[in-house]
N, CA, C and O atoms as a GROMACS GRO file, in nm:
protein
  460
    1MET      N    1   0.074  -0.083   0.016
    1MET     CA    2   0.032  -0.016  -0.010
    1MET      C    3   0.089   0.122  -0.002
    1MET      O    4   0.025   0.208  -0.062
    2ASP      N    5   0.208   0.162   0.067
    2ASP     CA    6   0.266   0.235   0.042
    2ASP      C    7   0.380   0.298  -0.045
    2ASP      O    8   0.440   0.405  -0.060
    3SER      N    9   0.376   0.173  -0.093
    3SER     CA   10   0.476   0.167  -0.265
    3SER      C   11   0.369   0.221  -0.382
    3SER      O   12   0.397   0.275  -0.488
    4MET      N   13   0.220   0.185  -0.320
    4MET     CA   14   0.151   0.265  -0.440
    4MET      C   15   0.127   0.364  -0.419
    4MET      O   16   0.151   0.431  -0.520
    5ASN      N   17   0.067   0.455  -0.296
    5ASN     CA   18   0.095   0.617  -0.264
    5ASN      C   19   0.221   0.684  -0.299
    5ASN      O   20   0.236   0.805  -0.311
    6GLN      N   21   0.341   0.561  -0.319
    6GLN     CA   22   0.480   0.674  -0.334
    6GLN      C   23   0.459   0.696  -0.488
    6GLN      O   24   0.466   0.794  -0.563
    7ALA      N   25   0.424   0.526  -0.507
    7ALA     CA   26   0.443   0.603  -0.716
    7ALA      C   27   0.328   0.711  -0.725
    7ALA      O   28   0.358   0.806  -0.798
    8GLY      N   29   0.154   0.720  -0.646
    8GLY     CA   30   0.127   0.786  -0.641
    8GLY      C   31   0.145   0.933  -0.664
    8GLY      O   32   0.093   1.010  -0.744
    9PHE      N   33   0.232   0.949  -0.571
    9PHE     CA   34   0.288   1.101  -0.540
    9PHE      C   35   0.381   1.126  -0.626
    9PHE      O   36   0.391   1.240  -0.672
   10ILE      N   37   0.475   1.016  -0.666
   10ILE     CA   38   0.568   1.033  -0.781
   10ILE      C   39   0.529   1.110  -0.887
   10ILE      O   40   0.597   1.200  -0.936
   11THR      N   41   0.410   1.071  -0.926
   11THR     CA   42   0.338   1.061  -1.083
   11THR      C   43   0.253   1.253  -1.030
   11THR      O   44   0.254   1.343  -1.114
   12THR      N   45   0.222   1.265  -0.959
   12THR     CA   46   0.168   1.417  -0.906
   12THR      C   47   0.263   1.468  -0.913
   12THR      O   48   0.226   1.549  -0.998
   13PHE      N   49   0.368   1.495  -0.894
   13PHE     CA   50   0.495   1.549  -0.834
   13PHE      C   51   0.585   1.613  -1.001
   13PHE      O   52   0.654   1.711  -1.028
   14ILE      N   53   0.540   1.511  -1.067
   14ILE     CA   54   0.592   1.501  -1.218
   14ILE      C   55   0.463   1.585  -1.279
   14ILE      O   56   0.493   1.672  -1.361
   15GLN      N   57   0.372   1.573  -1.258
   15GLN     CA   58   0.262   1.618  -1.365
   15GLN      C   59   0.277   1.746  -1.330
   15GLN      O   60   0.312   1.823  -1.420
   16SER      N   61   0.255   1.800  -1.193
   16SER     CA   62   0.287   1.930  -1.158
   16SER      C   63   0.354   1.977  -1.241
   16SER      O   64   0.308   2.046  -1.332
   17TYR      N   65   0.478   1.949  -1.227
   17TYR     CA   66   0.582   2.044  -1.299
   17TYR      C   67   0.554   2.034  -1.454
   17TYR      O   68   0.578   2.143  -1.506
   18PHE      N   69   0.517   1.953  -1.531
   18PHE     CA   70   0.468   1.959  -1.676
   18PHE      C   71   0.347   2.005  -1.709
   18PHE      O   72   0.309   2.034  -1.823
   19ILE      N   73   0.270   2.013  -1.583
   19ILE     CA   74   0.154   2.131  -1.613
   19ILE      C   75   0.148   2.248  -1.600
   19ILE      O   76   0.069   2.324  -1.655
   20SER      N   77   0.258   2.283  -1.501
   20SER     CA   78   0.275   2.458  -1.480
   20SER      C   79   0.373   2.498  -1.596
   20SER      O   80   0.363   2.616  -1.629
   21LEU      N   81   0.464   2.423  -1.663
   21LEU     CA   82   0.529   2.427  -1.770
   21LEU      C   83   0.455   2.458  -1.918
   21LEU      O   84   0.461   2.558  -1.989
   22GLY      N   85   0.377   2.319  -1.936
   22GLY     CA   86   0.268   2.375  -1.999
   22GLY      C   87   0.178   2.463  -2.031
   22GLY      O   88   0.158   2.493  -2.149
   23VAL      N   89   0.116   2.512  -1.934
   23VAL     CA   90   0.050   2.634  -1.932
   23VAL      C   91   0.110   2.760  -1.922
   23VAL      O   92   0.032   2.855  -1.921
   24LEU      N   93   0.232   2.786  -1.913
   24LEU     CA   94   0.317   2.888  -1.940
   24LEU      C   95   0.353   2.885  -2.076
   24LEU      O   96   0.338   2.989  -2.139
   25LEU      N   97   0.397   2.785  -2.133
   25LEU     CA   98   0.442   2.814  -2.269
   25LEU      C   99   0.354   2.838  -2.396
   25LEU      O  100   0.381   2.904  -2.497
   26GLY      N  101   0.224   2.754  -2.359
   26GLY     CA  102   0.104   2.744  -2.427
   26GLY      C  103  -0.007   2.855  -2.408
   26GLY      O  104  -0.100   2.871  -2.486
   27GLY      N  105   0.017   2.932  -2.291
   27GLY     CA  106  -0.061   3.017  -2.262
   27GLY      C  107  -0.004   3.187  -2.346
   27GLY      O  108  -0.082   3.258  -2.409
   28ALA      N  109   0.129   3.216  -2.327
   28ALA     CA  110   0.245   3.298  -2.418
   28ALA      C  111   0.260   3.229  -2.521
   28ALA      O  112   0.318   3.306  -2.598
   29LEU      N  113   0.244   3.130  -2.575
   29LEU     CA  114   0.291   3.138  -2.731
   29LEU      C  115   0.142   3.158  -2.810
   29LEU      O  116   0.131   3.235  -2.906
   30ILE      N  117   0.038   3.086  -2.760
   30ILE     CA  118  -0.122   3.126  -2.820
   30ILE      C  119  -0.145   3.278  -2.818
   30ILE      O  120  -0.197   3.334  -2.914
   31GLY      N  121  -0.104   3.343  -2.710
   31GLY     CA  122  -0.103   3.480  -2.675
   31GLY      C  123  -0.026   3.527  -2.772
   31GLY      O  124  -0.067   3.627  -2.830
   32GLY      N  125   0.073   3.482  -2.806
   32GLY     CA  126   0.161   3.561  -2.904
   32GLY      C  127   0.123   3.574  -3.047
   32GLY      O  128   0.154   3.667  -3.122
   33ILE      N  129   0.044   3.459  -3.080
   33ILE     CA  130  -0.024   3.457  -3.188
   33ILE      C  131  -0.139   3.544  -3.222
   33ILE      O  132  -0.166   3.578  -3.337
   34ALA      N  133  -0.211   3.580  -3.107
   34ALA     CA  134  -0.313   3.698  -3.101
   34ALA      C  135  -0.267   3.796  -3.111
   34ALA      O  136  -0.342   3.888  -3.143
   35SER      N  137  -0.144   3.821  -3.093
   35SER     CA  138  -0.075   3.963  -3.096
   35SER      C  139  -0.052   3.993  -3.200
   35SER      O  140  -0.054   4.111  -3.237
   36PHE      N  141  -0.019   3.877  -3.289
   36PHE     CA  142   0.029   3.899  -3.428
   36PHE      C  143  -0.063   3.905  -3.528
   36PHE      O  144  -0.026   3.922  -3.644
   37LEU      N  145  -0.221   3.891  -3.489
   37LEU     CA  146  -0.314   3.873  -3.564
   37LEU      C  147  -0.360   4.026  -3.506
   37LEU      O  148  -0.465   4.075  -3.549
   38THR      N  149  -0.299   4.082  -3.432
   38THR     CA  150  -0.384   4.239  -3.415
   38THR      C  151  -0.307   4.324  -3.460
   38THR      O  152  -0.344   4.440  -3.477
   39GLY      N  153  -0.179   4.280  -3.489
   39GLY     CA  154  -0.074   4.401  -3.478
   39GLY      C  155  -0.014   4.422  -3.405
   39GLY      O  156   0.037   4.529  -3.438
   40GLN      N  157   0.041   4.380  -3.271
   40GLN     CA  158   0.086   4.406  -3.151
   40GLN      C  159   0.225   4.283  -3.199
   40GLN      O  160   0.238   4.187  -3.275
   41PRO      N  161   0.313   4.365  -3.090
   41PRO     CA  162   0.501   4.354  -3.109
   41PRO      C  163   0.435   4.177  -3.063
   41PRO      O  164   0.347   4.142  -2.984
   42VAL      N  165   0.497   4.123  -3.125
   42VAL     CA  166   0.507   3.903  -3.082
   42VAL      C  167   0.560   3.928  -2.967
   42VAL      O  168   0.510   3.943  -2.855
   43LEU      N  169   0.699   3.931  -3.017
   43LEU     CA  170   0.807   3.881  -2.863
   43LEU      C  171   0.819   3.970  -2.727
   43LEU      O  172   0.888   3.952  -2.628
   44THR      N  173   0.755   4.042  -2.748
   44THR     CA  174   0.720   4.104  -2.602
   44THR      C  175   0.605   4.148  -2.530
   44THR      O  176   0.594   4.192  -2.416
   45THR      N  177   0.488   4.117  -2.659
   45THR     CA  178   0.383   4.053  -2.605
   45THR      C  179   0.385   3.898  -2.491
   45THR      O  180   0.335   3.880  -2.380
   46ILE      N  181   0.487   3.787  -2.600
   46ILE     CA  182   0.509   3.664  -2.518
   46ILE      C  183   0.582   3.685  -2.375
   46ILE      O  184   0.547   3.632  -2.270
   47ALA      N  185   0.698   3.777  -2.395
   47ALA     CA  186   0.764   3.764  -2.256
   47ALA      C  187   0.666   3.841  -2.163
   47ALA      O  188   0.650   3.781  -2.056
   48ARG      N  189   0.604   3.945  -2.172
   48ARG     CA  190   0.497   4.022  -2.097
   48ARG      C  191   0.391   3.868  -2.047
   48ARG      O  192   0.361   3.842  -1.931
   49LEU      N  193   0.354   3.790  -2.160
   49LEU     CA  194   0.270   3.719  -2.104
   49LEU      C  195   0.306   3.594  -2.019
   49LEU      O  196   0.235   3.521  -1.950
   50SER      N  197   0.430   3.595  -2.043
   50SER     CA  198   0.511   3.496  -1.943
   50SER      C  199   0.548   3.559  -1.785
   50SER      O  200   0.561   3.499  -1.678
   51SER      N  201   0.557   3.662  -1.807
   51SER     CA  202   0.588   3.681  -1.664
   51SER      C  203   0.416   3.704  -1.598
   51SER      O  204   0.405   3.672  -1.479
   52SER      N  205   0.306   3.748  -1.656
   52SER     CA  206   0.180   3.728  -1.594
   52SER      C  207   0.126   3.621  -1.545
   52SER      O  208   0.070   3.622  -1.436
   53LEU      N  209   0.140   3.487  -1.640
   53LEU     CA  210   0.060   3.356  -1.640
   53LEU      C  211   0.173   3.251  -1.526
   53LEU      O  212   0.150   3.133  -1.502
   54ARG      N  213   0.260   3.308  -1.485
   54ARG     CA  214   0.359   3.258  -1.357
   54ARG      C  215   0.246   3.194  -1.252
   54ARG      O  216   0.209   3.077  -1.240
   55ILE      N  217   0.214   3.289  -1.195
   55ILE     CA  218   0.098   3.201  -1.069
   55ILE      C  219   0.027   3.166  -1.143
   55ILE      O  220  -0.008   3.075  -1.067
   56TRP      N  221  -0.059   3.144  -1.262
   56TRP     CA  222  -0.196   3.078  -1.318
   56TRP      C  223  -0.125   2.952  -1.358
   56TRP      O  224  -0.200   2.856  -1.372
   57ALA      N  225   0.004   2.931  -1.381
   57ALA     CA  226   0.076   2.787  -1.426
   57ALA      C  227   0.069   2.735  -1.270
   57ALA      O  228   0.057   2.613  -1.263
   58ILE      N  229   0.074   2.806  -1.138
   58ILE     CA  230   0.168   2.734  -1.036
   58ILE      C  231  -0.014   2.701  -0.965
   58ILE      O  232  -0.016   2.612  -0.880
   59VAL      N  233  -0.129   2.755  -0.991
   59VAL     CA  234  -0.216   2.764  -0.941
   59VAL      C  235  -0.336   2.619  -1.063
   59VAL      O  236  -0.437   2.554  -1.037
   60ALA      N  237  -0.264   2.629  -1.165
   60ALA     CA  238  -0.321   2.487  -1.196
   60ALA      C  239  -0.311   2.400  -1.205
   60ALA      O  240  -0.402   2.318  -1.212
   61ALA      N  241  -0.174   2.376  -1.210
   61ALA     CA  242  -0.088   2.226  -1.158
   61ALA      C  243  -0.121   2.169  -1.084
   61ALA      O  244  -0.143   2.048  -1.090
   62ILE      N  245  -0.142   2.290  -0.930
   62ILE     CA  246  -0.180   2.200  -0.774
   62ILE      C  247  -0.318   2.217  -0.751
   62ILE      O  248  -0.370   2.236  -0.641
   63GLY      N  249  -0.388   2.206  -0.892
   63GLY     CA  250  -0.530   2.170  -0.925
   63GLY      C  251  -0.615   2.273  -0.921
   63GLY      O  252  -0.727   2.246  -0.965
   64GLY      N  253  -0.599   2.384  -0.883
   64GLY     CA  254  -0.700   2.545  -0.861
   64GLY      C  255  -0.810   2.498  -0.799
   64GLY      O  256  -0.917   2.506  -0.860
   65THR      N  257  -0.809   2.423  -0.633
   65THR     CA  258  -0.924   2.402  -0.595
   65THR      C  259  -0.808   2.428  -0.443
   65THR      O  260  -0.688   2.446  -0.423
   66PHE      N  261  -0.972   2.412  -0.340
   66PHE     CA  262  -0.905   2.418  -0.242
   66PHE      C  263  -0.849   2.300  -0.176
   66PHE      O  264  -0.814   2.298  -0.058
   67ASP      N  265  -0.842   2.206  -0.257
   67ASP     CA  266  -0.758   2.052  -0.174
   67ASP      C  267  -0.660   2.078  -0.106
   67ASP      O  268  -0.647   2.044   0.012
   68PRO      N  269  -0.563   2.155  -0.185
   68PRO     CA  270  -0.397   2.205  -0.110
   68PRO      C  271  -0.447   2.229   0.003
   68PRO      O  272  -0.425   2.153   0.097
   69ILE      N  273  -0.553   2.381   0.024
   69ILE     CA  274  -0.531   2.425   0.165
   69ILE      C  275  -0.629   2.342   0.244
   69ILE      O  276  -0.643   2.385   0.358
   70TYR      N  277  -0.698   2.238   0.217
   70TYR     CA  278  -0.757   2.165   0.290
   70TYR      C  279  -0.667   2.068   0.313
   70TYR      O  280  -0.718   1.995   0.398
   71GLN      N  281  -0.540   2.019   0.276
   71GLN     CA  282  -0.415   1.940   0.315
   71GLN      C  283  -0.373   2.005   0.410
   71GLN      O  284  -0.377   1.962   0.525
   72PHE      N  285  -0.307   2.165   0.367
   72PHE     CA  286  -0.227   2.215   0.491
   72PHE      C  287  -0.330   2.178   0.629
   72PHE      O  288  -0.295   2.123   0.733
   73GLU      N  289  -0.452   2.224   0.597
   73GLU     CA  290  -0.501   2.212   0.742
   73GLU      C  291  -0.535   2.071   0.812
   73GLU      O  292  -0.561   2.033   0.926
   74ARG      N  293  -0.522   2.021   0.702
   74ARG     CA  294  -0.567   1.859   0.788
   74ARG      C  295  -0.379   1.783   0.841
   74ARG      O  296  -0.362   1.680   0.905
   75GLY      N  297  -0.272   1.872   0.788
   75GLY     CA  298  -0.204   1.845   0.848
   75GLY      C  299  -0.099   1.948   0.954
   75GLY      O  300   0.013   1.930   1.001
   76ILE      N  301  -0.198   2.061   0.961
   76ILE     CA  302  -0.154   2.158   1.089
   76ILE      C  303  -0.253   2.037   1.210
   76ILE      O  304  -0.222   1.952   1.292
   77PHE      N  305  -0.354   2.083   1.170
   77PHE     CA  306  -0.485   2.044   1.318
   77PHE      C  307  -0.504   1.895   1.322
   77PHE      O  308  -0.582   1.859   1.410
   78ASP      N  309  -0.442   1.782   1.237
   78ASP     CA  310  -0.448   1.660   1.267
   78ASP      C  311  -0.320   1.646   1.322
   78ASP      O  312  -0.330   1.581   1.426
   79GLY      N  313  -0.191   1.682   1.297
   79GLY     CA  314  -0.046   1.640   1.331
   79GLY      C  315  -0.052   1.573   1.175
   79GLY      O  316   0.019   1.473   1.183
   80GLN      N  317  -0.097   1.581   1.056
   80GLN     CA  318  -0.025   1.479   0.953
   80GLN      C  319   0.095   1.597   0.921
   80GLN      O  320   0.069   1.716   0.901
   81THR      N  321   0.203   1.550   0.921
   81THR     CA  322   0.337   1.671   0.829
   81THR      C  323   0.350   1.608   0.732
   81THR      O  324   0.433   1.653   0.653
   82LYS      N  325   0.270   1.462   0.690
   82LYS     CA  326   0.358   1.401   0.571
   82LYS      C  327   0.272   1.484   0.448
   82LYS      O  328   0.305   1.509   0.332
   83ASP      N  329   0.120   1.524   0.542
   83ASP     CA  330   0.056   1.594   0.370
   83ASP      C  331   0.097   1.709   0.392
   83ASP      O  332   0.177   1.727   0.301
   84ILE      N  333   0.095   1.805   0.459
   84ILE     CA  334   0.244   1.953   0.445
   84ILE      C  335   0.369   1.932   0.368
   84ILE      O  336   0.401   2.003   0.273
   85ILE      N  337   0.430   1.846   0.406
   85ILE     CA  338   0.526   1.836   0.296
   85ILE      C  339   0.500   1.766   0.187
   85ILE      O  340   0.594   1.760   0.107
   86LYS      N  341   0.395   1.707   0.157
   86LYS     CA  342   0.351   1.614   0.022
   86LYS      C  343   0.327   1.764  -0.076
   86LYS      O  344   0.396   1.787  -0.176
   87GLN      N  345   0.212   1.860  -0.021
   87GLN     CA  346   0.169   1.970  -0.052
   87GLN      C  347   0.305   2.073  -0.128
   87GLN      O  348   0.314   2.104  -0.247
   88ILE      N  349   0.397   2.108  -0.021
   88ILE     CA  350   0.508   2.181  -0.024
   88ILE      C  351   0.602   2.110  -0.143
   88ILE      O  352   0.670   2.167  -0.228
   89LEU      N  353   0.591   2.024  -0.130
   89LEU     CA  354   0.675   1.922  -0.259
   89LEU      C  355   0.590   1.986  -0.434
   89LEU      O  356   0.634   2.055  -0.526
   90PHE      N  357   0.466   1.922  -0.409
   90PHE     CA  358   0.369   1.998  -0.540
   90PHE      C  359   0.401   2.118  -0.586
   90PHE      O  360   0.417   2.141  -0.706
   91ILE      N  361   0.414   2.210  -0.484
   91ILE     CA  362   0.375   2.360  -0.468
   91ILE      C  363   0.549   2.385  -0.527
   91ILE      O  364   0.575   2.479  -0.601
   92LEU      N  365   0.632   2.309  -0.492
   92LEU     CA  366   0.769   2.379  -0.561
   92LEU      C  367   0.782   2.292  -0.662
   92LEU      O  368   0.879   2.308  -0.736
   93SER      N  369   0.704   2.200  -0.683
   93SER     CA  370   0.712   2.121  -0.856
   93SER      C  371   0.664   2.236  -0.975
   93SER      O  372   0.720   2.275  -1.077
   94ALA      N  373   0.532   2.272  -0.910
   94ALA     CA  374   0.519   2.399  -0.978
   94ALA      C  375   0.542   2.483  -1.036
   94ALA      O  376   0.517   2.524  -1.149
   95LEU      N  377   0.641   2.538  -0.882
   95LEU     CA  378   0.710   2.645  -0.944
   95LEU      C  379   0.863   2.593  -1.006
   95LEU      O  380   0.943   2.679  -1.045
   96GLY      N  381   0.884   2.508  -1.010
   96GLY     CA  382   0.995   2.494  -1.103
   96GLY      C  383   0.961   2.520  -1.213
   96GLY      O  384   1.022   2.609  -1.274
   97GLY      N  385   0.830   2.436  -1.286
   97GLY     CA  386   0.790   2.407  -1.430
   97GLY      C  387   0.783   2.555  -1.461
   97GLY      O  388   0.834   2.598  -1.564
   98ALA      N  389   0.702   2.660  -1.350
   98ALA     CA  390   0.687   2.790  -1.418
   98ALA      C  391   0.800   2.844  -1.414
   98ALA      O  392   0.821   2.904  -1.520
   99GLN      N  393   0.874   2.851  -1.349
   99GLN     CA  394   0.970   2.906  -1.359
   99GLN      C  395   1.073   2.862  -1.480
   99GLN      O  396   1.138   2.953  -1.531
  100THR      N  397   1.092   2.721  -1.533
  100THR     CA  398   1.160   2.673  -1.657
  100THR      C  399   1.076   2.731  -1.770
  100THR      O  400   1.133   2.744  -1.879
  101GLY      N  401   0.966   2.761  -1.761
  101GLY     CA  402   0.831   2.807  -1.870
  101GLY      C  403   0.961   2.910  -1.890
  101GLY      O  404   1.065   2.877  -1.947
  102ALA      N  405   0.932   3.048  -1.828
  102ALA     CA  406   0.949   3.163  -1.805
  102ALA      C  407   1.091   3.185  -1.838
  102ALA      O  408   1.128   3.297  -1.875
  103LEU      N  409   1.186   3.073  -1.827
  103LEU     CA  410   1.340   3.078  -1.893
  103LEU      C  411   1.329   3.036  -2.003
  103LEU      O  412   1.405   3.108  -2.068
  104LEU      N  413   1.273   2.944  -2.089
  104LEU     CA  414   1.277   2.912  -2.236
  104LEU      C  415   1.231   3.056  -2.294
  104LEU      O  416   1.307   3.125  -2.362
  105ILE      N  417   1.100   3.096  -2.260
  105ILE     CA  418   1.068   3.178  -2.292
  105ILE      C  419   1.164   3.373  -2.326
  105ILE      O  420   1.183   3.448  -2.421
  106ASP      N  421   1.191   3.369  -2.203
  106ASP     CA  422   1.326   3.490  -2.185
  106ASP      C  423   1.433   3.476  -2.296
  106ASP      O  424   1.472   3.574  -2.360
  107TRP      N  425   1.496   3.308  -2.323
  107TRP     CA  426   1.560   3.281  -2.404
  107TRP      C  427   1.525   3.297  -2.521
  107TRP      O  428   1.598   3.366  -2.592
  108PHE      N  429   1.394   3.236  -2.580
  108PHE     CA  430   1.345   3.265  -2.716
  108PHE      C  431   1.318   3.381  -2.734
  108PHE      O  432   1.367   3.417  -2.841
  109THR      N  433   1.249   3.485  -2.668
  109THR     CA  434   1.229   3.617  -2.692
  109THR      C  435   1.329   3.729  -2.685
  109THR      O  436   1.310   3.833  -2.749
  110GLN      N  437   1.429   3.712  -2.614
  110GLN     CA  438   1.564   3.762  -2.579
  110GLN      C  439   1.517   3.921  -2.513
  110GLN      O  440   1.600   4.012  -2.519
  111GLU      N  441   1.402   3.942  -2.462
  111GLU     CA  442   1.338   4.071  -2.444
  111GLU      C  443   1.348   4.120  -2.306
  111GLU      O  444   1.294   4.042  -2.228
  112PHE      N  445   1.415   4.253  -2.237
  112PHE     CA  446   1.396   4.222  -2.137
  112PHE      C  447   1.240   4.360  -2.078
  112PHE      O  448   1.223   4.473  -2.125
  113ILE      N  449   1.175   4.306  -1.991
  113ILE     CA  450   1.093   4.402  -1.978
  113ILE      C  451   1.093   4.415  -1.816
  113ILE      O  452   1.087   4.314  -1.747
  114PRO      N  453   1.102   4.565  -1.752
  114PRO     CA  454   1.155   4.548  -1.671
  114PRO      C  455   0.965   4.569  -1.574
  114PRO      O  456   0.859   4.614  -1.618
  115SER      N  457   1.002   4.512  -1.439
  115SER     CA  458   0.845   4.513  -1.407
  115SER      C  459   0.836   4.582  -1.292
  115SER      O  460   0.726   4.600  -1.240
   0.00000   0.00000   0.00000
C-alpha cells in the first residue's frame, strides 16, 4: 500500500511540473499568435504574458481548488505532517515548471521588460 501511495506521489509530482510548464508555454505562445493577428509586437507580448501567467500556471498545476489548503489544514490540526510536506513539494514542483517555462520564453524572446 505504501509503495502504491509513493508511486501516486511521484506521478503527481512530475505532472505538476509539466502542467505548470505547459500552461506557461502554451499561454504565452498562443497569446503571441493573438498579438500577431492584431498587429502588436509579438515577442514583447510573449515575454509579458510569460511573466503574468506564472501564478496561474502554478494554480493550474496544483489543482486550482481548495484541496491543497485542506491538506495544509489537515496537516496542521490533525498532526499529519506528511501531507504538509507533500503539498509543499507539489507547489515547489509547479514553481519549477513555471520557472523553466519563463526561462525558455526569456531565451526565445531575448526581451528585457522591467516589472
